[in-house]
C-alpha positions as CSV (number, residue, x, y, z in Angstrom):
1,L,-67.9,173.0,71.1
2,F,-67.9,174.3,67.6
3,N,-64.7,175.9,67.0
4,D,-62.0,175.9,64.2
5,E,-60.6,172.7,65.4
6,T,-64.0,170.8,65.2
7,S,-63.8,167.9,63.3
8,V,-66.6,167.4,60.8
9,Y,-67.6,163.8,59.8
10,E,-68.6,163.7,56.1
11,H,-68.1,159.7,55.7
12,I,-69.6,157.7,58.5
13,K,-69.6,153.4,58.4
14,W,-71.1,151.6,61.2
15,N,-71.2,147.6,60.8
16,H,-72.3,146.0,64.0
17,R,-73.0,142.1,64.3
18,Q,-74.7,140.9,67.6
19,S,-74.4,137.4,68.5
20,F,-76.8,136.3,71.1
21,D,-75.7,132.5,70.9
22,P,-74.0,130.3,68.1
23,T,-77.3,130.0,66.4
24,Q,-78.7,133.9,66.3
25,D,-77.4,137.0,65.0
26,L,-78.3,140.9,64.6
27,I,-76.5,142.7,61.8
28,I,-76.9,146.4,61.2
29,N,-75.0,148.2,58.5
30,Y,-75.5,151.8,58.3
31,K,-73.4,153.9,55.9
32,Y,-73.5,157.7,55.4
33,K,-71.5,159.9,52.8
34,S,-72.7,163.5,52.0
35,S,-69.4,165.1,50.2
36,L,-67.8,164.8,47.1
37,D,-63.8,163.8,47.7
38,P,-61.8,164.5,44.7
39,L,-58.9,162.8,46.2
40,E,-60.7,159.4,46.9
41,L,-58.8,156.9,45.6
42,N,-61.4,154.7,44.4
43,F,-63.4,156.5,41.3
44,N,-66.9,154.9,42.3
45,E,-66.4,155.8,45.9
46,R,-65.5,159.3,44.9
47,L,-68.9,159.7,43.3
48,D,-70.8,157.9,45.6
49,Q,-72.8,160.0,48.0
50,N,-75.6,158.3,49.8
51,Q,-77.1,156.8,53.0
52,L,-77.7,153.0,53.2
53,T,-79.2,151.4,56.4
54,S,-79.9,147.6,56.5
55,L,-81.2,145.2,59.4
56,S,-81.1,141.5,59.6
57,Y,-81.7,139.0,62.2
58,Q,-80.6,135.2,61.5
59,K,-81.6,132.4,63.4
60,R,-80.2,128.8,62.4
61,W,-81.1,125.3,63.7
62,E,-79.5,121.9,63.1
63,R,-81.3,121.7,59.6
64,N,-82.9,124.8,58.6
65,S,-82.4,128.5,58.7
66,I,-84.5,131.8,58.9
67,S,-83.6,135.5,58.3
68,I,-85.6,138.9,58.6
69,G,-84.4,141.8,56.9
70,F,-84.8,145.7,56.0
71,E,-83.3,147.9,54.0
72,K,-83.3,151.7,53.1
73,Y,-81.4,153.5,50.4
74,Q,-81.2,157.5,49.5
75,E,-79.0,159.4,47.3
76,L,-77.7,162.4,49.1
77,N,-76.3,164.4,46.2
78,I,-78.7,164.7,43.0
79,Q,-77.0,166.3,40.3
80,N,-79.1,168.9,38.3
81,P,-80.6,167.6,34.9
82,Y,-78.8,168.5,31.8
83,E,-81.8,167.2,29.2
84,I,-85.4,166.3,29.0
85,D,-86.6,162.9,29.9
86,Q,-83.9,162.1,32.4
87,I,-85.0,159.4,35.1
88,N,-83.5,159.2,38.5
89,V,-84.3,156.5,40.9
90,Y,-83.0,158.1,44.0
91,K,-84.6,156.5,47.0
92,W,-86.0,153.3,47.9
93,L,-87.3,151.3,50.8
94,S,-87.6,147.4,50.7
95,G,-89.1,144.9,53.2
96,P,-89.0,143.5,55.3
97,R,-88.4,140.2,54.0
98,V,-88.6,136.7,55.8
99,S,-86.4,133.9,54.3
100,F,-86.8,130.2,55.6
101,S,-84.8,127.4,53.9
102,L,-85.3,123.7,54.3
103,P,-82.0,122.2,53.3
104,Q,-81.6,118.8,50.9
105,R,-82.7,116.1,52.9
106,K,-84.2,112.4,52.0
107,I,-87.8,111.9,51.5
108,F,-87.9,108.0,52.0
109,P,-85.0,107.4,53.9
110,N,-84.3,103.5,54.2
111,K,-87.0,102.6,52.0
112,G,-85.2,100.9,49.3
113,K,-82.7,101.2,46.9
114,Y,-84.3,103.9,44.5
115,L,-86.4,105.5,46.9
116,N,-83.4,106.0,49.4
117,D,-81.8,108.3,46.8
118,I,-84.4,110.9,46.6
119,Y,-84.2,114.5,47.8
120,V,-86.1,117.1,48.5
121,N,-85.4,120.7,49.6
122,Y,-87.9,123.9,50.1
123,G,-87.1,127.7,50.4
124,F,-89.8,130.1,51.6
125,T,-89.2,134.2,50.7
126,Y,-91.7,136.6,51.8
127,N,-91.1,140.6,50.6
128,A,-93.7,143.1,52.0
129,G,-92.9,145.1,49.1
130,K,-90.6,147.9,47.8
131,E,-91.4,151.8,47.9
132,T,-89.6,153.4,45.1
133,F,-89.0,157.0,44.6
134,T,-88.4,158.3,41.3
135,K,-87.6,162.0,39.9
136,E,-88.2,162.9,36.1
137,S,-86.5,165.8,34.2
138,C,-88.4,168.5,32.6
139,L,-88.7,172.2,31.6
140,D,-89.3,174.9,33.9
141,N,-89.0,178.2,31.5
142,N,-90.6,180.5,34.0
143,L,-88.7,179.5,36.8
144,D,-91.3,178.8,39.2
145,G,-90.2,175.4,40.1
146,I,-93.0,173.8,38.3
147,C,-92.8,171.4,35.3
148,D,-94.1,173.3,32.2
149,S,-95.5,171.6,29.1
150,D,-93.0,173.8,26.8
151,E,-90.6,171.3,24.8
152,E,-88.1,173.9,23.8
153,C,-85.3,175.9,26.2
154,V,-85.6,179.4,26.2
155,E,-82.6,180.3,28.6
156,F,-79.0,179.1,28.3
157,D,-75.8,179.8,29.8
158,S,-72.5,181.1,28.3
159,E,-71.8,177.5,27.0
160,G,-75.0,176.9,25.7
161,N,-76.6,174.8,28.3
162,C,-80.2,175.1,29.2
163,L,-80.9,176.5,32.6
164,S,-84.3,175.6,32.7
165,Y,-84.1,172.1,33.4
166,I,-85.5,170.9,36.9
167,W,-86.6,167.5,38.5
168,S,-90.4,166.8,38.9
169,E,-92.1,166.1,42.4
170,D,-91.5,162.5,43.4
171,I,-93.0,159.7,41.4
172,V,-93.8,157.0,44.1
173,D,-94.2,153.5,43.0
174,I,-95.5,151.0,45.5
175,S,-95.0,147.2,44.8
176,S,-97.0,144.8,47.1
177,G,-94.3,142.3,47.1
178,G,-95.4,138.5,47.5
179,V,-94.3,135.2,48.3
180,K,-92.2,132.8,46.7
181,N,-92.1,129.0,47.7
182,N,-89.4,126.7,45.7
183,L,-89.6,123.2,46.0
184,Q,-86.9,120.9,44.4
185,F,-86.5,117.2,43.9
186,T,-83.2,115.6,43.0
187,S,-81.9,112.1,42.7
188,S,-78.8,110.3,41.5
189,Y,-78.4,106.5,40.3
190,L,-75.3,104.9,38.8
191,F,-76.4,102.5,36.2
192,G,-72.9,100.5,35.0
193,W,-70.8,102.9,33.9
194,A,-73.3,106.0,33.8
195,T,-74.8,108.2,36.3
196,I,-78.2,109.7,35.5
197,S,-79.6,112.3,37.9
198,P,-83.3,113.7,37.2
199,R,-84.4,117.0,38.8
200,L,-87.9,118.7,39.3
201,S,-88.1,122.2,40.3
202,I,-91.5,123.4,41.2
203,K,-92.4,127.2,41.9
204,E,-95.3,128.8,43.4
205,D,-95.8,132.6,43.6
206,W,-98.2,134.3,45.7
207,V,-98.9,138.0,45.0
208,F,-101.3,140.7,46.4
209,Q,-101.5,142.9,43.5
210,Y,-102.4,142.6,39.9
211,R,-103.1,144.9,36.5
212,N,-106.5,145.3,34.9
213,Y,-105.8,146.2,31.3
214,N,-108.2,147.9,29.1
215,D,-108.7,147.4,25.4
216,I,-105.8,149.8,24.3
217,G,-103.1,148.3,26.6
218,Q,-103.5,150.6,29.6
219,Y,-104.1,149.2,33.0
220,E,-104.5,150.2,36.4
221,E,-102.9,148.4,39.7
222,L,-105.8,146.6,41.6
223,N,-105.2,144.8,45.2
224,G,-105.9,141.2,45.0
225,F,-104.8,137.8,45.6
226,N,-103.3,135.9,42.7
227,R,-101.0,132.8,42.8
228,R,-98.9,131.4,39.8
229,L,-97.6,127.9,39.7
230,T,-94.2,127.1,37.0
231,W,-92.3,124.4,36.7
232,N,-89.4,122.7,34.5
233,S,-87.1,119.5,34.5
234,S,-83.8,118.2,33.9
235,L,-82.0,114.9,33.2
236,T,-78.4,114.6,33.4
237,L,-76.4,111.8,32.1
238,N,-72.6,111.6,32.9
239,T,-69.6,109.4,33.2
240,K,-65.9,109.1,33.8
241,L,-63.0,107.7,31.6
242,Y,-59.7,107.4,32.5
243,G,-56.5,106.3,30.5
244,I,-53.0,106.1,30.8
245,I,-50.1,107.1,28.5
246,P,-46.9,105.6,29.1
247,V,-44.0,108.1,29.1
248,N,-40.6,107.5,30.5
249,I,-39.0,111.0,29.9
250,G,-36.5,112.1,32.9
251,K,-38.6,112.3,35.7
252,I,-42.2,112.0,34.0
253,N,-43.1,108.5,34.7
254,S,-46.8,108.9,32.9
255,I,-49.5,110.9,31.9
256,R,-53.1,110.4,33.0
257,H,-55.9,111.4,31.0
258,K,-59.3,111.8,32.7
259,M,-62.5,112.7,30.5
260,T,-65.8,113.5,31.9
261,P,-68.4,113.9,29.0
262,S,-72.0,115.1,30.4
263,L,-75.2,115.4,28.5
264,V,-78.2,117.3,30.4
265,Y,-81.7,117.7,28.8
266,T,-83.8,120.6,30.3
267,Y,-87.6,120.8,29.6
268,T,-89.8,123.8,30.5
269,P,-93.2,123.3,29.6
270,D,-95.7,125.9,27.8
271,L,-97.6,127.7,30.5
272,K,-98.0,130.8,28.5
273,S,-100.3,129.9,25.8
274,N,-103.7,128.7,27.7
275,S,-103.0,130.7,30.8
276,N,-106.0,132.8,32.2
277,Q,-103.3,135.5,33.5
278,I,-102.4,136.3,29.9
279,I,-105.3,138.8,28.7
280,D,-104.7,139.7,25.0
281,G,-101.1,139.2,25.3
282,N,-100.9,141.1,28.6
283,D,-99.5,139.5,31.6
284,I,-101.8,140.7,34.4
285,L,-99.0,139.8,37.1
286,S,-96.3,141.8,35.5
287,G,-94.5,144.2,37.4
288,T,-95.1,141.9,40.8
289,S,-92.4,139.4,42.2
290,A,-94.3,136.2,40.3
291,S,-92.2,134.1,37.8
292,S,-93.0,135.1,34.2
293,L,-94.6,132.6,32.1
294,T,-92.8,131.3,29.3
295,L,-93.3,129.4,25.8
296,R,-92.3,125.6,25.9
297,S,-88.4,125.0,25.3
298,Q,-86.3,122.2,25.2
299,N,-82.3,122.5,25.6
300,L,-79.9,120.0,25.0
301,R,-76.4,120.7,26.4
302,F,-73.1,118.6,25.9
303,S,-69.9,119.2,27.8
304,L,-66.6,117.3,27.8
305,D,-63.8,118.1,30.5
306,N,-60.5,116.7,30.0
307,T,-57.9,116.7,32.6
308,F,-54.1,116.0,31.9
309,Q,-52.1,114.6,34.8
310,M,-48.2,114.2,35.0
311,K,-47.0,111.3,37.4
312,I,-43.6,112.4,38.3
313,K,-41.0,110.3,40.3
314,N,-39.4,112.1,43.4
315,K,-37.1,109.5,45.1
316,D,-39.1,107.0,46.4
317,E,-42.4,108.7,45.9
318,V,-44.7,109.7,43.1
319,D,-46.1,113.1,42.7
320,K,-49.4,114.2,40.7
321,I,-49.2,117.3,38.8
322,D,-52.1,118.8,36.8
323,F,-50.8,120.4,33.7
324,L,-53.4,120.9,31.4
325,N,-57.2,121.2,31.4
326,Y,-59.6,121.4,28.4
327,Y,-63.1,122.1,28.9
328,M,-65.6,122.4,26.0
329,T,-69.8,122.6,25.7
330,F,-72.4,123.8,23.3
331,N,-75.9,123.7,23.1
332,Y,-78.9,122.4,20.9
333,S,-82.0,124.3,21.7
334,S,-85.6,124.0,20.7
335,S,-88.4,126.8,21.5
336,S,-91.9,127.2,20.2
337,G,-92.1,129.3,17.2
338,S,-88.1,129.1,16.6
339,S,-85.6,127.1,14.6
340,N,-83.9,124.4,16.2
341,M,-80.4,125.6,16.5
342,F,-76.9,124.9,17.9
343,S,-75.0,127.4,20.3
344,L,-71.5,128.5,19.5
345,I,-68.9,125.9,20.8
346,D,-67.0,127.2,24.0
347,S,-63.6,126.0,24.7
348,R,-61.4,126.7,27.5
349,L,-57.8,125.6,27.7
350,S,-55.7,125.8,31.0
351,F,-52.0,125.4,31.6
352,K,-51.3,125.0,34.7
353,K,-48.2,125.7,36.9
354,P,-46.4,123.1,39.0
355,N,-48.3,124.3,42.1
356,G,-51.4,123.9,40.4
357,G,-51.9,127.7,39.6
358,E,-52.5,128.9,36.1
359,L,-49.9,129.9,33.5
360,L,-51.8,130.4,30.5
361,Y,-55.5,130.5,29.7
362,I,-57.2,130.5,26.2
363,H,-60.9,130.9,25.7
364,M,-62.3,130.5,22.2
365,Q,-65.4,130.4,20.4
366,H,-66.6,128.6,17.2
367,D,-69.6,129.1,15.2
368,L,-71.2,126.3,13.3
369,Y,-73.6,128.5,10.8
370,E,-72.9,130.6,8.0
371,R,-73.3,134.4,8.5
372,D,-73.5,137.5,6.3
373,Q,-71.0,140.7,6.4
374,N,-73.8,141.9,9.0
375,G,-73.3,138.9,11.5
376,N,-76.9,137.7,10.4
377,Y,-77.5,134.0,10.1
378,I,-77.9,132.8,6.1
379,Y,-81.0,130.5,5.4
380,D,-81.7,128.0,3.0
381,D,-85.1,129.5,2.4
382,Y,-86.8,132.8,2.5
383,D,-90.3,133.9,1.7
384,E,-91.3,136.5,-0.7
385,T,-90.7,139.3,1.9
386,G,-87.2,138.2,2.8
387,I,-88.3,136.4,6.0
388,P,-86.3,133.1,6.5
389,I,-88.5,130.0,6.4
390,G,-86.2,127.4,6.5
391,D,-82.9,126.4,8.3
392,P,-79.6,128.2,8.7
393,L,-76.9,127.0,6.7
394,F,-74.1,125.0,8.4
395,N,-70.3,126.1,7.7
396,S,-68.3,123.3,6.1
397,Y,-66.3,123.6,9.6
398,P,-66.5,125.4,12.8
399,K,-65.2,129.0,12.1
400,L,-63.6,130.7,15.0
401,K,-65.6,133.5,16.1
402,T,-63.7,134.8,19.3
403,L,-60.4,134.0,21.1
404,M,-59.0,135.9,24.2
405,A,-55.6,134.8,25.6
406,Q,-54.0,136.0,28.9
407,M,-50.8,134.7,31.0
408,S,-49.0,135.3,34.2
409,T,-45.9,134.0,35.6
410,S,-43.7,135.2,38.6
411,V,-40.3,134.9,39.4
412,R,-38.4,135.2,42.8
413,L,-34.8,136.5,43.1
414,S,-33.1,136.8,46.5
415,G,-29.8,137.1,48.0
416,N,-28.7,135.9,51.6
417,K,-27.0,137.5,54.3
418,I,-23.1,137.5,54.3
419,G,-21.5,134.5,55.9
420,L,-24.3,132.6,54.2
421,Q,-24.5,131.4,50.8
422,T,-23.8,134.7,48.8
423,A,-27.0,134.7,46.4
424,N,-29.7,132.0,45.3
425,Y,-32.3,132.6,42.4
426,N,-35.5,130.6,42.7
427,S,-38.5,130.6,40.4
428,V,-41.9,130.8,41.9
429,F,-45.3,130.7,40.4
430,Q,-48.3,132.5,41.3
431,D,-51.7,130.7,42.2
432,T,-53.7,132.7,40.0
433,I,-53.4,134.5,36.6
434,D,-55.6,137.4,37.6
435,A,-53.9,140.6,37.2
436,S,-56.6,143.0,37.8
437,P,-55.2,146.0,39.9
438,Y,-56.8,145.1,43.3
439,N,-55.0,141.5,43.1
440,S,-51.5,143.1,42.1
441,I,-48.7,143.0,44.5
442,L,-48.7,146.8,44.6
443,Y,-52.2,147.1,46.0
444,M,-51.6,144.8,49.2
445,D,-52.1,147.7,51.5
446,D,-52.3,145.8,54.5
447,Q,-49.9,142.9,53.7
448,K,-46.8,142.8,55.8
449,P,-43.3,142.2,54.5
450,R,-41.8,138.8,55.1
451,I,-38.8,137.3,54.1
452,G,-36.5,134.8,55.7
453,N,-34.3,135.5,58.5
454,E,-31.3,134.1,56.5
455,E,-32.1,136.4,53.7
456,F,-30.7,139.8,53.2
457,W,-33.0,140.7,50.1
458,R,-35.8,139.3,48.0
459,S,-37.1,140.6,44.7
460,D,-40.7,139.2,43.3
461,L,-41.4,139.9,39.6
462,N,-44.9,139.3,38.1
463,F,-45.5,139.5,34.5
464,S,-48.9,139.6,33.0
465,I,-50.6,139.7,29.6
466,Q,-53.9,139.9,28.4
467,G,-55.3,140.2,24.6
468,D,-58.2,139.7,22.5
469,Y,-57.8,138.2,18.8
470,D,-59.8,140.2,16.2
471,V,-61.0,137.6,13.7
472,N,-61.5,139.9,11.0
473,S,-58.4,142.1,10.8
474,S,-56.2,138.9,12.0
475,K,-54.9,141.0,14.7
476,W,-54.3,141.1,18.5
477,D,-55.6,143.8,20.6
478,F,-53.6,143.9,23.9
479,N,-55.6,144.9,27.0
480,Y,-52.6,145.2,29.2
481,F,-49.1,144.0,29.5
482,N,-47.8,144.7,33.1
483,L,-44.7,144.3,35.1
484,D,-45.1,144.2,38.9
485,A,-42.4,144.2,41.1
486,R,-41.7,144.1,45.1
487,T,-38.5,144.3,46.6
488,T,-37.9,143.5,50.6
489,I,-34.5,144.2,52.3
490,H,-33.4,144.1,56.4
491,L,-32.4,147.3,57.1
492,S,-31.5,145.6,60.3
493,K,-32.3,142.6,62.4
494,K,-36.1,144.1,63.1
495,W,-36.7,146.8,60.5
496,L,-37.7,145.9,56.9
497,L,-38.1,148.3,54.0
498,T,-40.3,147.1,50.8
499,Y,-40.4,149.1,47.6
500,A,-43.1,148.1,45.1
501,F,-43.7,149.5,41.7
502,G,-46.0,148.7,38.8
503,V,-44.9,149.3,35.0
504,N,-47.3,149.3,31.8
505,L,-44.8,147.8,29.5
506,M,-47.1,149.0,26.5
507,D,-46.3,152.7,26.9
508,M,-43.6,152.2,29.5
509,K,-45.1,154.3,32.4
510,I,-45.1,153.7,36.2
511,R,-48.7,153.0,37.1
512,S,-48.0,153.2,40.9
513,Q,-45.1,152.9,43.4
514,S,-44.7,152.8,47.3
515,L,-42.7,152.4,50.4
516,K,-43.1,150.1,53.0
517,L,-41.7,150.2,56.6
518,Y,-42.3,147.2,58.9
519,R,-41.0,146.3,62.6
520,D,-41.9,143.4,64.4
521,L,-43.0,144.9,68.0
522,H,-43.2,141.2,69.7
523,C,-46.8,141.3,70.5
524,W,-47.2,144.4,68.5
525,E,-46.4,145.2,65.0
526,F,-45.8,148.9,63.5
527,M,-46.2,149.3,59.5
528,F,-46.0,152.5,57.6
529,T,-46.7,152.8,54.0
530,W,-45.9,155.8,51.7
531,W,-47.0,156.5,48.2
532,P,-44.7,159.3,46.7
533,T,-46.4,160.3,43.4
534,G,-49.8,160.2,41.5
535,Y,-53.2,161.2,42.6
536,T,-52.9,158.3,45.3
537,K,-50.3,159.7,47.1
538,G,-50.3,159.8,50.7
539,F,-49.6,157.6,53.7
540,Q,-51.1,155.0,56.0
541,L,-49.7,154.3,59.7
542,S,-50.7,151.1,61.7
543,I,-49.8,149.9,65.1
544,N,-51.6,146.8,66.2
545,I,-51.4,143.7,68.1
546,K,-50.6,140.9,66.2
547,H,-52.9,138.1,68.0
548,P,-56.2,137.6,65.6
549,D,-58.6,137.7,68.4
550,L,-57.3,141.2,69.4
551,K,-57.0,142.6,65.9
552,D,-59.1,145.5,67.0
553,V,-56.9,146.8,69.5
554,R,-55.0,149.2,67.1
555,L,-53.6,153.1,66.2
556,R,-54.2,154.1,62.8
557,S,-53.7,157.2,61.0
558,S,-53.7,158.1,57.3
559,S,-53.7,161.0,54.6
560,S,-57.2,162.2,53.6
561,N,-56.9,160.3,50.4
562,R,-55.9,157.0,51.9
563,K,-58.5,155.3,53.8
564,F,-58.2,151.8,55.7
565,M,-61.0,150.0,54.4
566,S,-60.8,146.7,55.9
567,N,-61.3,145.4,59.7
């Protein structure tokens, strides 16, 4: 059994979902990873060595649902400490948890114009608590495995690192958990051109643990039932305004402009000042699942959403294309003990592609107030000690504080087989400007090459760039400027070959490259991918049934640093 050919599993993942009927599911997830793999593709996965177990049961009815769950987590590889007062939370157990949801429904159905539009939804969550295991680093100069009271290390290695740091015994923290009841009332009424939507949210927490503070702020955890009621409310006013700009340029028939202004007032009462759960400034329910008590606050938020749409004549039809969106918002806040102030003005512009995807995105923030060289507000009055007692001074105009822009566009080139049209060049656009590596065409490991039967080759080129503008130095700092390319050719009637590569145009270095062979096997399909260079080099082989209901019938193999993470 245990010879040289025995396989040792150091990384185990098990995901199981058992459906008893369309309304009941049992979900079990287990993960175990006990070794550090220097060839791991994902850096976070490379350092991730732990055991995670979760169990949940879900039941759904027509208008409500319930779920019960439990989780356990433990780090399997705890690195040695390298300094004093390090803290390592390496294990915890949470649950069981019970959640019940009653979705939105009418309180007074068919009871008149206004009562009929009042809705309520309710959520209940019970958590039995959480047990957390923590270790703290300390000195062990006499190497007896017990933390010493010494504050200075006495033994070092050749590089000057202390050899006397150890982890302490487990410090166990047990949170008793509690119950959260969430009740929300909403409504919406149309008055002429405006829609008014009031909301009231009520939350009541039940906890079974509290803190007993002494005169110097120290406390002990005691068991006992406490309840806490908090609430907040809001009132929303919004409308929609439409306008047509007559334009007759080429195929453009007109430009439609839709404005959606919105005003939201939010109020939170002062539940902290006179609460009997606040003793000498200390909250006896801190450290529990109960919501924190806050002072009175009011917030007024204004937003304006602008959408511009072109109407284009296409033979006997008129097509509508969104080509620009401009969204702007800012807040005016008031809270106990602080000045009433405006927030930064947040603006977002999105220029669209013909298919609705994003071509250019610009995010700006403007400041209404004057600031000193350190970025602090300048006030109109100060006391003798220099503490501001007045209001912050306004700028003569809103000043730019941050600016970010990103753009992405794609071009498709293709050539038809001999005997058909010699070549054609089409410009196509991606649906997103997200150029993060794992959304790049280079990282679609399981994507199947696809080109038309009449095409001999096809190349997709994607250019993406993102940068931040430094207001102080008036210079752009580009985060990336990439070119991703994927070329697919017909080797024969059944065989396709794809070569993909990515280049960082800022330093002209290839980020990644791969070769993919694909063959359609009627009901089956074959795909082999090879990464020839870099720390991600390796291969993946997959032979599977094409039918989506039989996708688990497959044969897969890969090199050690290329793992199949999808089902």
